[in-house]
C-alpha positions in Angstrom: -6.1 15.3 24.1 -7.0 15.4 20.5 -6.4 11.6 20.1 -8.7 10.9 23.4 -11.7 13.7 22.3 -11.5 11.9 18.7 -11.6 9.0 20.7 -14.8 10.1 22.4 -16.9 11.1 19.7 -16.0 8.1 17.4 -17.3 5.6 20.2 -20.5 8.1 20.7 -21.2 8.3 17.4 -21.8 4.6 16.3 -25.1 4.1 17.9 -26.3 6.5 15.0 -24.4 5.0 12.7 -26.0 1.4 13.6 -29.5 3.6 13.3 -28.8 4.6 9.7 -27.0 1.2 8.3 -30.3 -0.6 9.9 -32.2 2.2 7.7 -30.1 2.0 4.6 -30.5 -2.4 4.9 -34.8 -1.8 5.0 -34.8 0.8 2.1 -32.6 -1.8 -0.1 -34.4 -4.9 1.5 -35.2 -7.7 -1.7 -38.4 -7.9 0.3 -39.3 -3.9 0.5 -41.9 -3.4 -2.4 -40.8 0.3 -2.9 -37.2 -0.8 -2.9 -36.8 0.3 -7.1 -38.6 3.0 -6.5 -36.7 6.5 -7.0 -37.9 7.9 -3.7 -36.7 4.9 -1.8 -33.3 4.4 -4.1 -32.8 8.4 -2.7 -34.1 7.6 0.9 -31.6 4.8 0.8 -28.5 7.1 -0.1 -29.8 9.3 2.7 -29.0 6.8 5.2 -25.9 5.2 3.7 -24.0 8.1 2.6 -23.3 9.9 6.3 -23.1 6.2 7.6 -20.2 5.5 6.0 -19.1 8.7 6.9 -19.5 7.7 10.8 -19.0 4.3 11.1 -15.9 2.6 12.6 -13.5 0.8 9.5 -11.4 -2.2 10.9 -8.8 -3.4 8.7 -10.2 -5.6 6.0 -9.5 -9.5 5.3 -7.1 -10.6 2.8 -9.2 -12.1 -0.4 -6.5 -13.4 -2.6 -7.5 -15.7 -5.3 -5.4 -17.3 -8.1 -6.8 -19.0 -11.6 -5.7 -22.9 -12.0 -5.8 -23.4 -15.3 -5.7 -27.2 -15.3 -9.3 -27.4 -13.7 -10.3 -24.0 -14.9 -11.4 -23.0 -11.5 -10.9 -19.9 -9.3 -9.3 -20.8 -5.5 -8.9 -19.0 -2.7 -5.3 -18.4 -1.3 -5.2 -18.4 2.1 -2.5 -16.3 4.0 0.1 -18.1 6.0 2.2 -16.5 8.5 5.5 -17.0 8.4 7.1 -14.4 10.6 6.1 -12.8 13.3 7.7 -9.4 14.1 6.6 -6.5 16.9 5.4 -4.6 13.8 5.0 -6.1 11.2 4.0 -9.9 9.7 5.8 -12.0 7.0 2.7 -13.1 5.3 2.8 -15.9 2.0 0.3 -16.4 -0.4 1.4 -19.7 -2.7 -1.1 -22.1 -4.6 0.9 -25.0 -4.7 1.3 -26.3 -8.4 3.8 -29.1 -8.1 6.5 -26.5 -9.4 8.8 -24.2 -7.9 8.2 -20.6 -8.3 10.5 -17.8 -7.6 10.1 -15.9 -4.8 8.9 -12.0 -4.6 9.0 -10.4 -1.1 6.5 -6.8 -1.7 7.1 -4.7 0.7 3.8 -2.6 1.6 3.7 1.3 2.2 3.9 2.4 5.9 1.7 5.4 5.2 -1.5 5.0 6.6 -3.3 2.4 5.4 -3.0 -1.3 5.6 -1.4 -3.8 3.3 -4.8 -5.3 1.9 -4.8 -2.0 0.1 -2.8 -3.8 -1.8 -4.4 -6.6 -2.3 -5.0 -6.4 -6.2 -1.0 -6.6 -6.4 -1.2 -9.5 -4.4 -3.4 -11.1 -6.8 -2.2 -10.8 -9.4 1.6 -11.7 -8.7 0.3 -14.9 -7.1 -0.4 -15.8 -11.2 3.5 -16.4 -11.7 5.3 -16.7 -8.0 5.6 -17.4 -4.8 4.6 -14.0 -3.2 4.9 -12.3 0.5 3.9 -9.2 2.1 5.1 -7.2 5.0 1.7 -7.0 6.8 2.8 -3.7 9.0 0.7 -3.9 12.3 -1.3 -0.8 13.5 0.9 1.2 16.3 -1.8 1.3 18.8 -2.1 -2.5 18.7 1.7 -2.7 19.7 2.3 -2.5 23.4 4.5 0.2 24.4 7.3 -1.7 26.0 8.2 -2.8 22.5 9.4 0.5 22.2 9.7 3.0 19.1 9.5 2.0 15.3 11.4 4.0 13.4 12.9 4.2 10.0 15.7 1.8 11.2 13.2 -0.4 12.5 11.5 -0.7 8.7 14.9 -1.4 7.8 15.6 -4.2 9.9 12.4 -6.1 10.0 12.9 -5.8 5.7 16.7 -7.4 6.2 14.9 -9.6 8.9 12.4 -11.5 6.0 14.9 -11.6 3.1 16.8 -13.7 6.0 14.2 -15.9 6.7 13.1 -16.0 2.8 16.7 -17.0 2.0 18.9 -16.6 -1.2 17.1 -15.7 -4.5 14.2 -13.7 -2.8 13.4 -10.9 -5.3 12.2 -7.6 -3.6 9.8 -5.0 -5.4 9.1 -2.1 -3.1 5.3 0.1 -3.5 5.1 3.4 -3.2 6.9 4.7 0.0 8.7 2.1 0.9 10.9 2.4 -1.6 14.0 4.5 0.3 13.9 1.8 3.2 14.1 -1.1 0.5 17.2 0.5 -1.2 18.9 0.9 2.2 17.9 -2.7 3.1 19.7 -3.8 0.1 22.6 -1.7 0.2 23.2 -3.2 3.9 22.7 -6.6 2.6 25.3 -5.7 0.1 27.7 -5.0 2.6 27.0 -7.2 5.7 25.2 -10.4 4.0 25.6 -10.3 0.3 24.6 -14.0 0.0 21.0 -12.5 0.7 21.0 -9.8 -1.7 17.7 -9.4 -3.7 17.8 -11.7 -7.0 16.3 -8.3 -8.4 15.4 -5.0 -6.9 11.8 -3.0 -8.3 10.4 0.1 -7.1 7.1 1.0 -7.9 6.2 4.7 -7.3 8.4 5.4 -4.7 10.2 9.2 -3.2 13.6 8.7 -3.7 14.2 12.5 -4.9 11.3 14.8 -3.9 13.2 17.3 -5.1 12.8 16.6 -8.8 9.5 17.6 -9.7 8.1 18.4 -6.3 4.6 17.3 -5.4 2.2 19.0 -3.4 3.0 16.5 -0.2 6.5 18.1 -0.6 5.9 21.1 -0.7 3.4 21.1 1.9 6.4 19.6 4.1 9.2 22.1 3.1 6.9 24.7 4.4 6.9 23.8 7.8 9.6 23.0 10.5 9.9 19.3 11.7 9.1 20.5 15.3 5.8 21.9 13.8 4.8 18.4 12.5 5.8 17.1 15.9 3.5 19.4 18.1 1.0 19.2 15.7 0.7 15.3 14.0 1.5 13.6 17.0 -0.1 12.1 19.7 -0.7 9.6 22.6 -2.6 6.5 21.9 -5.6 6.5 24.8 -6.5 4.1 27.1 -8.3 1.1 25.7 -5.9 0.0 23.4 -2.6 -2.4 23.7 -0.5 0.2 22.6 -1.8 2.8 25.4 0.7 5.9 26.0 2.4 5.2 22.8 3.1 8.7 20.6 1.7 7.8 17.1 0.7 9.6 14.1 -3.2 9.1 14.4 -4.5 6.9 11.2 -7.6 9.4 11.1 -5.2 12.3 10.9 -3.6 11.2 8.0 -6.5 10.1 5.9 -7.7 13.8 6.3 -4.3 14.6 4.7 -4.7 12.4 2.1 -8.6 13.3 1.3 -7.3 17.4 1.4 -4.0 16.8 -1.0 -6.8 16.3 -3.6 -10.5 16.7 -2.2 -12.4 16.9 -5.4 -12.2 13.5 -7.3 -14.0 12.1 -3.5 -16.2 14.7 -4.0 -17.3 13.9 -7.4 -17.2 10.0 -6.2 -19.7 10.4 -3.8 -22.2 12.9 -6.0 -21.6 9.6 -8.5 -22.8 7.3 -5.5 -25.6 9.1 -5.2 -26.7 9.3 -8.6 -25.5 5.9 -9.0 -27.9 5.1 -6.4 -31.0 6.2 -7.5 -30.6 5.0 -10.9 -29.9 1.4 -9.1 -26.5 0.6 -10.4 -25.6 -1.9 -8.3 -22.4 -2.7 -9.8 -21.0 0.8 -9.6 -22.4 1.1 -5.9 -20.5 -1.8 -5.0 -17.1 -0.4 -6.4 -17.6 2.7 -4.6 -18.2 0.3 -1.6 -15.7 -1.7 -1.8 -13.0 1.0 -2.0 -13.9 3.1 0.5 -14.0 0.3 3.1 -10.6 -0.1 2.1 -9.5 3.5 1.8 -11.0 4.3 5.4 -9.7 1.8 7.3 -6.4 3.0 8.5 -3.6 2.7 10.9 -1.9 4.9 13.5 1.8 5.3 12.3 4.7 5.1 15.1 6.1 8.9 15.6 9.4 7.9 15.3 8.9 6.4 11.7 6.9 9.3 10.9 9.3 11.7 11.5 12.2 9.8 10.4 10.4 9.5 7.1 9.8 13.1 6.7 13.1 14.0 7.8 15.2 11.6 5.8 13.2 11.3 2.2 10.7 14.3 2.4 12.6 17.1 3.6 16.5 16.5 3.5 16.4 13.9 0.5 19.1 11.5 2.5 19.5 8.9 0.0 19.7 11.6 -3.1 22.4 13.9 -0.9 24.7 10.8 0.1 23.9 11.8 3.7 21.8 8.5 5.0 22.7 6.3 7.5 21.5 2.8 9.3 22.1 2.3 12.7 24.6 5.7 12.7 26.9 4.0 9.9 26.9 6.1 6.4 24.5 3.8 3.7 27.1 2.8 0.7 25.0 2.4 -2.3 28.3 1.7 -4.3 28.6 -1.7 -2.8 25.2 -3.0 -5.0 27.0 -3.9 -8.3 25.0 -7.2 -9.6 21.0 -6.5 -8.8 18.8 -6.1 -12.0 16.8 -2.7 -11.0 13.7 -1.9 -12.4 11.7 1.2 -11.6 8.2 2.3 -12.4 7.0 5.3 -13.0 2.9 6.9 -13.5 3.0 10.0 -16.1 0.2 11.0 -13.6 1.1 10.4 -10.5 0.7 13.5 -8.2 1.9 12.1 -5.0 5.5 10.8 -6.7 6.0 12.4 -10.0 8.3 11.3 -12.9 11.7 11.3 -12.3 11.7 11.1 -8.5 12.0 7.3 -8.8 13.8 6.7 -11.3 16.4 8.8 -9.1 17.6 5.4 -8.0 19.6 4.4 -11.2 21.7 7.6 -10.1 21.9 6.4 -6.5 23.0 3.0 -7.5 25.7 4.0 -10.0 27.5 0.8 -9.8 25.1 -1.6 -11.1 25.7 -2.2 -15.0 23.7 -0.2 -17.7 22.6 -3.8 -18.9 20.7 -4.7 -15.7 18.6 -1.7 -15.1 15.6 0.0 -16.6 12.9 2.7 -15.8 9.1 2.3 -17.4 6.9 5.4 -17.3 3.8 4.4 -17.8 1.3 6.5 -19.5 -2.5 7.3 -18.4 -2.2 6.3 -14.9 -1.7 7.9 -11.3 -0.4 7.2 -8.3 -2.7 4.2 -7.6 -2.6 2.8 -11.4 1.5 2.4 -10.6 0.5 -1.0 -8.9 -2.6 -2.3 -9.4 -5.7 -1.8 -11.5 -6.1 -2.5 -15.2 -3.2 -0.6 -16.7 -1.1 -2.5 -14.2 -2.3 -5.8 -15.4 -2.1 -5.2 -19.0 1.3 -2.9 -19.7 2.7 -2.8 -16.2 2.8 -6.3 -14.6 4.1 -8.0 -18.1 7.5 -5.7 -17.2 7.9 -6.6 -13.9 7.2 -10.4 -14.4 9.8 -10.2 -17.1 12.0 -8.4 -14.8 12.0 -10.7 -12.3 12.1 -14.2 -14.6 14.8 -12.6 -16.8 16.5 -12.1 -13.1 15.9 -15.6 -12.3 17.2 -18.1 -15.4 18.1 -15.3 -17.9 15.2 -15.7 -19.6 11.7 -14.2 -20.5 8.7 -16.0 -19.9 5.2 -16.0 -21.5 1.9 -14.6 -20.2 0.5 -16.2 -17.1 -2.7 -16.7 -19.4 -4.7 -16.1 -15.9 -5.9 -12.9 -17.7 -9.5 -12.6 -18.3 -10.7 -16.0 -17.1 -11.6 -15.1 -13.6 -15.4 -16.7 -13.1 -18.1 -13.8 -12.0 -18.0 -15.7 -8.8 -14.8 -14.2 -7.1 -15.1 -10.9 -5.9 -14.5 -7.8 -8.2 -10.8 -5.5 -7.9 -10.9 -4.0 -4.3 -9.3 -1.1 -5.8 -9.4 0.5 -9.7 -7.0 3.3 -10.7 -9.9 5.2 -11.3 -10.8 6.1 -8.4 -8.4 8.4 -6.5 -6.1 7.7 -3.6 
């Protein structure tokens, strides 16, 4: 009933959102002679802020660009769907420059946002690699007859994508995908060693949430699993292909994200009003780009949500040696010659330092010379995988890790940074806006 009530309210508010949006357009129109007055700028902000609160945010389009040094131009990198699966697609972003690039599979988190949240990350990777991304689907758009999608389903999708890409593929797991990527790697080591990742990178992922527990971990441990089922699991209402499916709704996930750390968002909205009055269009556009992406959320299948809560946050199955896949114990000791890199942010409040590094204890049979941990000072959760510090400090470490695992040598910088034209859209996100 909660989902149905929300959906009814959302649809009823769309005419109001449209009227507020039209008022904002008129106030900011270049033909408006009063456009640059303080009163009109304040009025525009007064229209836009409530409009942005009640409007519907659809999944954004990928906007991936790559710089070609030979012609000093920027080109749009179109997406190419390599493999369709019920709950996610494998998408490729690559520019054919006449050379073979290492294949990198970016395993996107399935935690409320679409894979487009990581397009800044994807843009950076396409400089040097043949880049593939897991594009997870909104569960309310997946027909109920496709069945449930749990933690094992995520792992199965990863394995299928690795099979599609073949040997020599490097696996990079972002945020909450880290545990599933670890399980997929261990399963491949036992069942298909020829398809083992050429290297494994885990970025800000909750491997052992007992270490420096975050607010999210503490909150999860205050309640029973049944409490989360009763309060957070709801049925997709009529009007969607997935009508009748049990999900953890995206709008509830978004509310949870904001309530975990509300003050930075309050400050961003206050800054928006101030920047609107000051006529700082660049700051306004940065705000719009971020929240257009941030408010676009997907429904998570109920089984995946409950599985992740139990196995990752409540009972730490990987760290305790209890993890199973399709009813069989997962033997992480089978992974022996896969170069492992873990990346953490010193200010990460969602996955504090130590939680991702714990993967080195799990993969105990990987030789010391094939493992490393990078702790980045000055960045929070989002800054681990996107933003200026990611590009300048973290990505070079990751790039060299992949290249060294490919041919045993470190490679120089790609030379892309600082050469993009102003016509190319600015980064959708930045680490100074909170996730």
